[in-house]
Rosetta silent file (secondary structure, phi, psi, omega in degrees, C-alpha in Angstrom):
SEQUENCE: MPKPSVAELRPVVHPGGIKDRKNGEHWAGRLYMREVSLRCTRVLVDSRPSPNQYTGLMIAAGLAAGAVLPAPGLTGAVLGALLIQLYLLLDCVDGELARWRQQTSTVGVYLDRVGHYLCEAALLVGFGVRAADVFHQDGSATRWQWAFLGTLAALGAILIKAETDLVDVARIRRGLPAAQEAANVPRSSGMALARRVAAALRFHRLVGGVEASLLILAAAVADHFHGDLLFTRTAVVVLAAVAVLQTLLHLVSILASSRLK
SCORE:     score description
SCORE:     0.000 S_00000001
   1 L     0.000  122.472  178.966  -13.290  -18.420  -15.512 S_00000001
   2 L   -60.811  144.773 -176.811  -14.646  -17.569  -12.001 S_00000001
   3 L   -77.064  157.070 -174.102  -12.129  -15.820   -9.683 S_00000001
   4 L   -76.091  150.530  178.186  -10.607  -17.963   -6.868 S_00000001
   5 L   -64.678  165.302  169.920  -12.181  -17.548   -3.325 S_00000001
   6 H   -64.490  -32.832  177.250  -10.090  -15.958   -0.586 S_00000001
   7 H   -62.368  -34.637 -173.527   -9.764  -19.418    0.935 S_00000001
   8 H   -77.785  -40.169  178.195   -8.312  -20.768   -2.331 S_00000001
   9 H   -69.485  -40.727 -167.805   -5.868  -17.866   -2.614 S_00000001
  10 H   -56.673  -44.465 -175.420   -4.510  -17.715    0.813 S_00000001
  11 H   -71.580  -23.449 -178.127   -2.336  -20.999    0.972 S_00000001
  12 H   -83.207  -51.961 -167.987   -0.923  -20.082   -2.417 S_00000001
  13 H   -94.376   -6.153  172.243   -0.156  -16.486   -2.133 S_00000001
  14 L  -120.575   63.278 -170.064    0.617  -16.578    1.672 S_00000001
  15 L   -82.450  153.179  167.707    2.777  -19.750    1.782 S_00000001
  16 L    61.706   29.076 -178.132    4.631  -21.016    4.710 S_00000001
  17 L    65.483   54.006 -173.849    3.438  -18.469    7.402 S_00000001
  18 H   -62.694  -32.628 -178.435    4.517  -15.525    5.271 S_00000001
  19 H   -77.439   -7.653  177.411    2.993  -13.107    7.825 S_00000001
  20 H  -107.634   15.690  176.202    5.145  -14.554   10.625 S_00000001
  21 L   -63.814  127.329 -176.158    8.493  -13.934    8.993 S_00000001
  22 L   -60.995  -44.180 -177.258   10.680  -12.203   11.545 S_00000001
  23 L  -109.278  -15.147 -168.802   12.522   -9.929    9.280 S_00000001
  24 L   -98.009   -6.153  178.487   10.712  -10.343    5.997 S_00000001
  25 L  -127.193  132.145  178.746    7.310   -9.022    6.969 S_00000001
  26 L   -76.062  153.223 -174.349    6.384   -5.476    8.080 S_00000001
  27 H   -64.943  -30.480  174.241    4.334   -5.217   11.145 S_00000001
  28 H   -63.266  -35.836  172.663    1.631   -3.444    9.162 S_00000001
  29 H   -54.565  -45.932  177.636    1.523   -6.381    6.946 S_00000001
  30 H   -67.283  -37.771 -170.615    0.881   -8.630    9.780 S_00000001
  31 H   -75.127  -45.188 -173.435   -1.555   -6.300   11.519 S_00000001
  32 H  -154.098  -31.712 -165.946   -3.877   -5.473    8.533 S_00000001
  33 H   -74.593  -26.491  170.989   -2.369   -5.063    5.119 S_00000001
  34 H   -67.804  -27.507  176.993   -2.146   -8.683    4.149 S_00000001
  35 H   -74.319  -43.972  172.787   -5.624   -9.191    4.733 S_00000001
  36 H   -59.076  -42.812 -167.759   -6.491   -6.037    2.579 S_00000001
  37 H   -76.506  -28.198  173.821   -4.016   -7.050   -0.103 S_00000001
  38 H   -56.471  -50.583  177.848   -5.494  -10.739   -0.264 S_00000001
  39 H   -67.177  -30.271  172.535   -8.736   -9.309   -1.211 S_00000001
  40 H   -74.946  -41.491  176.798   -7.300   -6.757   -3.751 S_00000001
  41 H   -58.656  -35.145  176.655   -5.326   -9.685   -5.283 S_00000001
  42 H   -58.363  -45.237 -173.665   -8.578  -11.539   -5.760 S_00000001
  43 H   -77.603  -24.743 -176.692  -10.096   -8.718   -7.697 S_00000001
  44 H  -103.218   13.042 -169.141   -6.872   -8.232   -9.740 S_00000001
  45 L   -64.788  -32.851  178.003   -5.980  -11.767  -10.300 S_00000001
  46 L  -102.219    9.749 -174.307   -7.111  -11.645  -14.059 S_00000001
  47 L   -79.014  159.011 -169.146   -6.024   -8.162  -14.641 S_00000001
  48 L   -67.423  -39.864 -175.405   -3.509   -7.353  -17.551 S_00000001
  49 L   -59.082  142.256  178.946   -0.601   -5.831  -15.780 S_00000001
  50 L   -79.717  171.162  176.637    2.176   -8.338  -14.890 S_00000001
  51 H   -64.086  -36.040 -174.723    3.392   -8.519  -11.170 S_00000001
  52 H   -68.919  -30.603  170.787    6.509   -6.632  -12.201 S_00000001
  53 H   -68.118  -41.881  170.639    4.378   -3.779  -13.529 S_00000001
  54 H   -60.892  -28.491  175.379    2.467   -3.737  -10.245 S_00000001
  55 H   -72.696  -32.808  176.551    5.968   -3.348   -8.615 S_00000001
  56 H   -73.272  -23.355  166.497    6.499   -0.353  -10.889 S_00000001
  57 H   -65.033  -48.303 -179.204    3.189    1.083   -9.592 S_00000001
  58 H   -50.523  -50.943 -172.868    4.437    0.485   -6.065 S_00000001
  59 H   -71.770  -44.559 -177.370    7.739    2.584   -6.803 S_00000001
  60 H   -53.063  -46.636 -179.074    5.487    5.286   -8.447 S_00000001
  61 H   -67.396  -36.392  177.015    3.296    5.606   -5.413 S_00000001
  62 H   -66.135  -45.994  169.628    6.321    5.692   -2.942 S_00000001
  63 H   -48.240  -49.704 -177.796    8.039    8.464   -5.141 S_00000001
  64 H   -73.828  -21.328  168.534    4.973   10.415   -5.244 S_00000001
  65 H   -59.951  -43.350  175.576    4.626   10.226   -1.331 S_00000001
  66 H   -75.331  -24.570  179.364    7.956   12.139   -1.115 S_00000001
  67 H   -72.345  -35.853 -176.793    6.979   14.465   -3.926 S_00000001
  68 H   -88.987   -6.704 -176.175    3.753   15.751   -2.295 S_00000001
  69 L   -63.527  -38.630 -179.381    5.234   16.169    1.184 S_00000001
  70 L   -71.233   -2.794  172.653    6.439   19.856    0.668 S_00000001
  71 L   -57.006  134.422  178.755    2.809   20.902   -0.047 S_00000001
  72 L   -68.060  160.510  177.999    1.959   23.244    2.962 S_00000001
  73 L    75.540 -163.065 -177.131   -0.306   22.531    5.747 S_00000001
  74 H   -76.238  -16.398 -171.625   -1.790   19.192    6.403 S_00000001
  75 H   -53.704  -58.670 -179.145   -2.398   18.456    2.521 S_00000001
  76 H   -52.706  -50.223 -178.847    1.193   17.254    1.971 S_00000001
  77 H   -67.866  -40.407  170.307    1.347   15.141    5.078 S_00000001
  78 H   -62.740  -49.351  171.274   -1.993   13.504    4.609 S_00000001
  79 H   -59.422  -46.239  171.706   -1.332   12.731    1.061 S_00000001
  80 H   -51.079  -51.469 -176.409    2.035   11.304    1.875 S_00000001
  81 H   -64.206  -39.962 -176.761    0.709    8.919    4.398 S_00000001
  82 H   -67.796  -37.358  173.442   -2.102    7.769    2.104 S_00000001
  83 H   -60.849  -40.942  177.800    0.498    7.149   -0.709 S_00000001
  84 H   -62.541  -36.545 -175.123    2.690    5.177    1.615 S_00000001
  85 H   -78.246  -30.059  173.602   -0.194    2.990    2.449 S_00000001
  86 H   -66.693  -38.038  176.012   -0.865    2.419   -1.222 S_00000001
  87 H   -56.054  -48.799 -178.145    2.773    1.705   -1.632 S_00000001
  88 H   -61.401  -31.119 -176.850    2.621   -0.866    1.033 S_00000001
  89 H   -74.259  -39.543 -175.138   -0.536   -2.439   -0.489 S_00000001
  90 H   -71.575  -28.073  176.353    1.067   -2.684   -3.892 S_00000001
  91 H   -63.997  -32.854  174.500    4.121   -4.211   -2.301 S_00000001
  92 H   -75.226  -48.957 -179.368    2.066   -6.875   -1.026 S_00000001
  93 H   -55.346  -44.273 -170.883   -0.081   -7.385   -4.238 S_00000001
  94 H   -64.582  -37.073  172.969    2.774   -7.758   -6.633 S_00000001
  95 H   -66.045  -42.095 -171.129    4.237  -10.795   -4.794 S_00000001
  96 H   -69.299  -41.200  174.562    0.932  -12.340   -4.240 S_00000001
  97 H   -60.421  -40.957 -178.570    0.082  -12.090   -7.916 S_00000001
  98 H   -60.302  -43.869 -175.122    3.516  -13.399   -8.831 S_00000001
  99 H   -75.972  -37.015 -179.240    2.961  -16.547   -6.703 S_00000001
 100 H   -63.784  -40.050 -177.551   -0.538  -17.095   -7.915 S_00000001
 101 H   -85.829   -2.655 -169.345    0.360  -16.740  -11.516 S_00000001
 102 L    49.815   47.703 -177.195    3.623  -18.536  -10.954 S_00000001
 103 L  -122.288   32.284  166.863    5.532  -15.581  -12.462 S_00000001
 104 L   -64.485  138.505 -176.617    8.064  -15.079   -9.567 S_00000001
 105 L  -151.060  165.229  171.483   11.435  -13.986  -11.010 S_00000001
 106 H   -64.492  -34.552  173.037   14.761  -12.527  -10.117 S_00000001
 107 H   -57.450  -46.281 -178.727   13.794   -9.359  -11.803 S_00000001
 108 H   -61.443  -43.693  175.537   10.844   -8.985   -9.703 S_00000001
 109 H   -60.943  -42.706  178.431   12.900   -9.350   -6.558 S_00000001
 110 H   -61.225  -42.566 -175.561   15.472   -6.853   -7.796 S_00000001
 111 H   -74.255  -32.904  179.924   12.821   -4.208   -8.674 S_00000001
 112 H   -64.259  -42.303  177.720   11.256   -4.740   -5.299 S_00000001
 113 H   -65.175  -45.254 -179.370   14.507   -3.985   -3.523 S_00000001
 114 H   -57.443  -39.714  177.716   15.349   -1.073   -5.748 S_00000001
 115 H   -55.667  -48.581 -177.866   11.799    0.245   -5.055 S_00000001
 116 H   -62.195  -52.956 -178.596   12.278    0.086   -1.330 S_00000001
 117 H   -47.032  -56.322 -176.678   15.696    1.974   -1.552 S_00000001
 118 H   -57.766  -53.300 -162.376   14.116    4.663   -3.831 S_00000001
 119 H   -76.050  -34.670 -177.780   10.816    5.208   -2.100 S_00000001
 120 H   -76.576  -32.688  173.581   11.994    5.343    1.572 S_00000001
 121 H   -59.114  -49.506 -174.490   14.772    7.734    0.414 S_00000001
 122 H   -66.768  -33.110 -172.960   12.328    9.977   -1.491 S_00000001
 123 H   -73.236  -45.702 -175.277    9.943   10.190    1.500 S_00000001
 124 H   -68.300  -37.677  176.406   12.809   11.379    3.832 S_00000001
 125 H   -65.140  -44.619 -179.636   14.215   13.956    1.216 S_00000001
 126 H   -63.609  -33.350  174.006   10.677   15.171    0.727 S_00000001
 127 H   -67.475  -41.917  177.097   10.193   15.632    4.620 S_00000001
 128 H   -64.276  -29.509  174.800   13.425   17.686    4.576 S_00000001
 129 H   -69.251  -47.756  174.014   12.232   19.857    1.849 S_00000001
 130 H   -45.778  -55.454 -173.575    8.847   20.199    3.682 S_00000001
 131 H   -66.433  -22.649  177.730   10.751   21.370    6.797 S_00000001
 132 H   -72.264  -19.791  172.011   12.658   23.859    4.606 S_00000001
 133 L    50.538   60.152 -172.480    9.212   25.362    3.931 S_00000001
 134 H   -69.782  -22.809  175.732   10.173   26.234    0.312 S_00000001
 135 H   -76.155   -3.689  174.397    6.827   27.785   -0.473 S_00000001
 136 H  -122.871   19.853  177.632    7.322   30.476    2.011 S_00000001
 137 L   -68.497  146.962  179.859   10.921   31.233    1.210 S_00000001
 138 L  -103.161    7.428 -176.608   11.795   34.876    0.830 S_00000001
 139 L   105.462  -25.737 -177.270   14.637   34.100   -1.529 S_00000001
 140 L   -71.669  140.764  179.297   17.347   33.907    1.104 S_00000001
 141 L   -86.936   75.915  179.644   19.360   30.672    1.512 S_00000001
 142 L  -119.521  -15.868 -175.706   18.520   30.268    5.161 S_00000001
 143 L  -118.844   11.050 -174.137   16.446   27.163    5.630 S_00000001
 144 H   -75.407  -12.172  178.414   18.063   24.676    3.338 S_00000001
 145 H   -57.508  -29.289 -177.716   19.826   23.026    6.421 S_00000001
 146 H   -63.599  -57.637  179.816   16.402   21.253    6.891 S_00000001
 147 H   -58.994  -38.252  179.534   16.510   19.713    3.380 S_00000001
 148 H   -66.013  -37.082  178.739   20.033   18.650    4.062 S_00000001
 149 H   -82.028  -20.086  162.589   19.133   16.820    7.226 S_00000001
 150 H   -62.418  -37.920 -176.495   16.211   15.103    5.339 S_00000001
 151 H   -73.758  -42.000  179.992   18.719   14.050    2.721 S_00000001
 152 H   -57.052  -47.516  178.239   21.142   12.819    5.488 S_00000001
 153 H   -60.382  -41.026  174.196   18.316   10.640    6.901 S_00000001
 154 H   -60.312  -38.844  177.183   17.542    9.377    3.521 S_00000001
 155 H   -66.801  -43.703  177.835   21.136    8.403    2.898 S_00000001
 156 H   -59.255  -28.449 -178.945   21.168    6.586    6.240 S_00000001
 157 H   -77.420  -33.443 -175.789   18.068    4.716    5.442 S_00000001
 158 H   -73.220  -41.336  177.104   19.632    3.641    2.064 S_00000001
 159 H   -61.728  -46.404  177.503   22.902    2.537    3.838 S_00000001
 160 H   -53.351  -47.374 -177.334   21.092    0.449    6.459 S_00000001
 161 H   -67.016  -37.694 -176.667   19.345   -1.552    3.651 S_00000001
 162 H   -61.168  -44.681 -175.250   22.606   -1.693    1.708 S_00000001
 163 H   -65.576  -34.328  175.759   24.577   -3.165    4.661 S_00000001
 164 H   -71.750  -45.785 -168.353   22.003   -6.079    4.991 S_00000001
 165 H   -67.965  -39.603 -170.360   21.966   -6.735    1.229 S_00000001
 166 H   -72.325  -12.368  168.866   25.673   -6.538    0.921 S_00000001
 167 H   -60.582  -51.292  177.777   26.191   -9.566    3.310 S_00000001
 168 H   -58.839  -41.532 -177.342   24.694  -11.838    0.740 S_00000001
 169 H   -60.974  -46.742 -176.415   26.723  -10.095   -2.065 S_00000001
 170 H   -61.680  -41.892 -179.079   29.859  -10.707   -0.076 S_00000001
 171 H   -67.466  -41.479 -178.190   28.997  -14.350    0.783 S_00000001
 172 H   -63.531  -46.291 -179.239   28.001  -15.093   -2.802 S_00000001
 173 H   -59.153  -31.216  176.721   31.257  -13.641   -4.125 S_00000001
 174 L   -89.548    4.806 -178.967   33.109  -16.012   -1.862 S_00000001
 175 L    77.047   20.521 -179.770   30.960  -18.991   -3.065 S_00000001
 176 L   -94.861  158.164  177.316   29.056  -19.163    0.317 S_00000001
 177 L   -83.841  173.592  179.163   25.331  -19.625    0.488 S_00000001
 178 L   -55.908  143.544 -176.426   23.046  -16.864    1.838 S_00000001
 179 L   -65.289  143.980  173.803   23.379  -16.139    5.615 S_00000001
 180 L   -93.481  168.559  177.208   20.853  -17.900    7.852 S_00000001
 181 H   -46.373  -51.969 -177.948   18.885  -16.359   10.614 S_00000001
 182 H   -57.074  -21.110  176.648   20.933  -17.869   13.316 S_00000001
 183 H   -77.139   -3.400  178.759   23.980  -16.039   12.077 S_00000001
 184 H   -77.403  -11.134 -177.278   22.506  -12.766   12.965 S_00000001
 185 L   -78.502  131.037 -179.307   23.264  -13.300   16.667 S_00000001
 186 E   -63.544  144.758  179.568   26.431  -11.440   17.718 S_00000001
 187 L   -67.518  -31.820 -177.697   29.324  -13.530   18.889 S_00000001
 188 L   -85.643  133.320  178.847   29.819  -11.253   21.869 S_00000001
 189 H   -65.761  -33.762  175.103   27.414  -11.480   24.752 S_00000001
 190 H   -62.355  -52.101  179.253   27.584   -7.646   25.244 S_00000001
 191 H   -62.529  -35.849 -173.525   26.708   -6.925   21.592 S_00000001
 192 H   -63.782  -45.264 -178.446   24.070   -9.563   21.778 S_00000001
 193 H   -72.703  -32.122  176.739   22.331   -7.740   24.760 S_00000001
 194 H   -62.899  -41.573  174.945   22.766   -4.393   23.044 S_00000001
 195 H   -58.063  -36.741 -179.432   21.101   -5.792   20.036 S_00000001
 196 H   -76.066  -32.303  173.576   18.272   -7.170   21.949 S_00000001
 197 H   -64.400  -42.663 -178.470   17.794   -3.692   23.687 S_00000001
 198 H   -71.411  -34.297  178.201   17.788   -1.823   20.271 S_00000001
 199 H   -69.084  -31.976  176.575   15.312   -4.374   18.907 S_00000001
 200 H   -72.935  -31.585  179.631   12.974   -3.791   21.848 S_00000001
 201 H   -75.787  -34.651  179.086   13.109   -0.069   21.469 S_00000001
 202 L    55.897   31.704 -178.106   12.663   -0.294   17.691 S_00000001
 203 H   -70.457  -22.316 -178.538   13.842    3.254   17.225 S_00000001
 204 H   -63.622  -18.263 -176.080   15.578    2.076   13.949 S_00000001
 205 H   -82.322    2.312 -179.933   12.175    1.678   12.349 S_00000001
 206 H   -70.101  -14.547 -177.431   11.482    5.316   12.469 S_00000001
 207 H   -99.707    3.279  173.109   13.388    5.731    9.097 S_00000001
 208 L   -77.685  155.727 -173.613   11.142    3.063    7.554 S_00000001
 209 H   -59.098  -48.858 -173.009    8.467    4.246    4.991 S_00000001
 210 H   -67.788  -48.772  177.957    5.358    3.442    6.972 S_00000001
 211 H   -55.336  -52.746 -178.432    6.756    4.650   10.390 S_00000001
 212 H   -61.565  -40.705  177.328    8.244    7.864    8.893 S_00000001
 213 H   -69.119  -29.689  176.087    5.030    8.752    7.211 S_00000001
 214 H   -71.605  -40.915 -175.503    3.019    8.338   10.393 S_00000001
 215 H   -70.398  -35.779  176.029    5.593   10.475   12.281 S_00000001
 216 H   -68.613  -37.198 -177.017    5.443   13.149    9.519 S_00000001
 217 H   -67.996  -47.724  178.418    1.699   13.082    9.666 S_00000001
 218 H   -67.808  -37.208  172.980    1.765   13.606   13.480 S_00000001
 219 H   -59.393  -43.087  179.681    4.278   16.390   13.303 S_00000001
 220 H   -56.242  -41.161 -178.887    2.006   18.079   10.716 S_00000001
 221 H   -69.948  -44.096  178.230   -0.984   17.869   12.969 S_00000001
 222 H   -54.060  -50.007  171.095    1.001   19.156   15.865 S_00000001
 223 H   -51.211  -34.859  175.884    2.240   21.987   13.665 S_00000001
 224 H   -59.600  -42.730 -174.368   -1.285   22.767   12.439 S_00000001
 225 H   -86.562  -26.484 -178.744   -2.192   23.703   16.089 S_00000001
 226 H   -81.616  -22.384  169.676    1.063   25.131   17.086 S_00000001
 227 L    89.575   19.988  179.727    1.115   27.569   14.028 S_00000001
 228 L  -159.951 -168.358  179.724    4.828   26.954   12.731 S_00000001
 229 L  -107.309   23.395 -179.998    7.024   24.049   11.758 S_00000001
 230 H   -48.371  -52.414 -171.682    8.527   23.452   15.066 S_00000001
 231 H   -81.589  -33.056  173.239    7.562   19.705   15.305 S_00000001
 232 H   -58.867  -43.308 -175.532    8.246   18.931   11.603 S_00000001
 233 H   -74.993  -28.702  176.593   11.826   20.335   12.064 S_00000001
 234 H   -67.120  -45.740  177.060   12.214   18.565   15.399 S_00000001
 235 H   -63.321  -40.906 -178.796   11.167   15.269   13.616 S_00000001
 236 H   -73.820  -29.323  172.895   13.673   15.729   10.752 S_00000001
 237 H   -63.812  -45.987  179.897   16.544   16.199   13.380 S_00000001
 238 H   -60.981  -43.548 -178.600   15.305   13.036   15.005 S_00000001
 239 H   -73.625  -29.993  177.845   15.166   11.046   11.953 S_00000001
 240 H   -75.447  -28.965  177.206   18.541   12.162   10.688 S_00000001
 241 H   -75.133  -39.991  173.448   20.116   11.316   14.056 S_00000001
 242 H   -55.777  -48.196  177.434   18.445    7.844   14.167 S_00000001
 243 H   -59.508  -46.514  179.147   19.521    7.189   10.686 S_00000001
 244 H   -61.429  -51.772  177.426   23.197    8.036   11.136 S_00000001
 245 H   -60.317  -42.270 -177.470   23.273    6.126   14.578 S_00000001
 246 H   -71.018  -23.490  174.596   21.519    3.149   13.211 S_00000001
 247 H   -68.222  -38.293  177.534   23.893    2.982   10.131 S_00000001
 248 H   -67.039  -53.205 -170.096   26.799    2.784   12.537 S_00000001
 249 H   -71.285  -34.293 -178.994   25.224    0.335   15.056 S_00000001
 250 H   -68.949  -47.610  173.371   23.900   -1.906   12.209 S_00000001
 251 H   -62.658  -35.140  176.183   27.333   -2.219   10.584 S_00000001
 252 H   -64.877  -35.636 -177.301   28.905   -2.889   13.976 S_00000001
 253 H   -70.024  -42.331 -179.508   26.193   -5.598   14.538 S_00000001
 254 H   -62.069  -50.463  178.738   26.904   -7.337   11.224 S_00000001
 255 H   -58.903  -34.198 -178.055   30.712   -7.393   11.820 S_00000001
 256 H   -84.585   -1.213  172.943   30.170   -8.714   15.247 S_00000001
 257 E   -85.417  179.812  171.892   27.935  -11.535   13.992 S_00000001
 258 L   -92.969    7.128 -173.528   28.611  -14.794   12.197 S_00000001
 259 L   -67.921  -25.112  173.216   27.069  -13.474    8.867 S_00000001
 260 L   -96.450   13.243 -175.953   30.311  -12.893    7.233 S_00000001
 261 L  -103.310    0.000    0.000   31.944  -16.153    8.289 S_00000001
């Protein structure tokens, strides 16, 4: 059987303006990855692995990105950024294959969410270990504060996602439907303004996988020319601070909105 054309695939695997979803689609997906993934999906449409197995490969790529970061020099940062791009590609491909093959499932959604939790946390933990410079330790316990800060950033990234997901958990346990987009608007005008300012600055995205990998790569390049880990360690502090602050602000935003009503 001949492979479907891109024109045949697009309306099935990208239904209902999937690239235009406000909160469901990453900017990199809208900018370039959905077009790349569409062509990869066309090649893989008859491949043996199931969509959930591609999700497993996505998780493996994301975990590997965190694992390679401690490698010294530019090597770890470059490999980490490339693996995160592969992670993002597979994150698109698994859903596209599921829609084309009509194999969408609750298990697939669950694995996808777990994958995002694990992989973004692994990247930030790996970044903290990179900042600790474990390959040049002299045996003294003097630099592990950087690994702690990376782990703190990872915990914040997980909690931010959990705060969002637990809204629907709380509603379902009360017998309510999932929250609608309109419920995200805070009831207070002051909170609504603060939310718009935060959304415009987009600082919260720094702890996301793609953004963090690019920041890590930029810091590694700067360190390469500077000759030490100043920029990497500064970035770890920034990401930890952003994660903690965003965890608190996101919780307040949810409580101030109508999502739990």
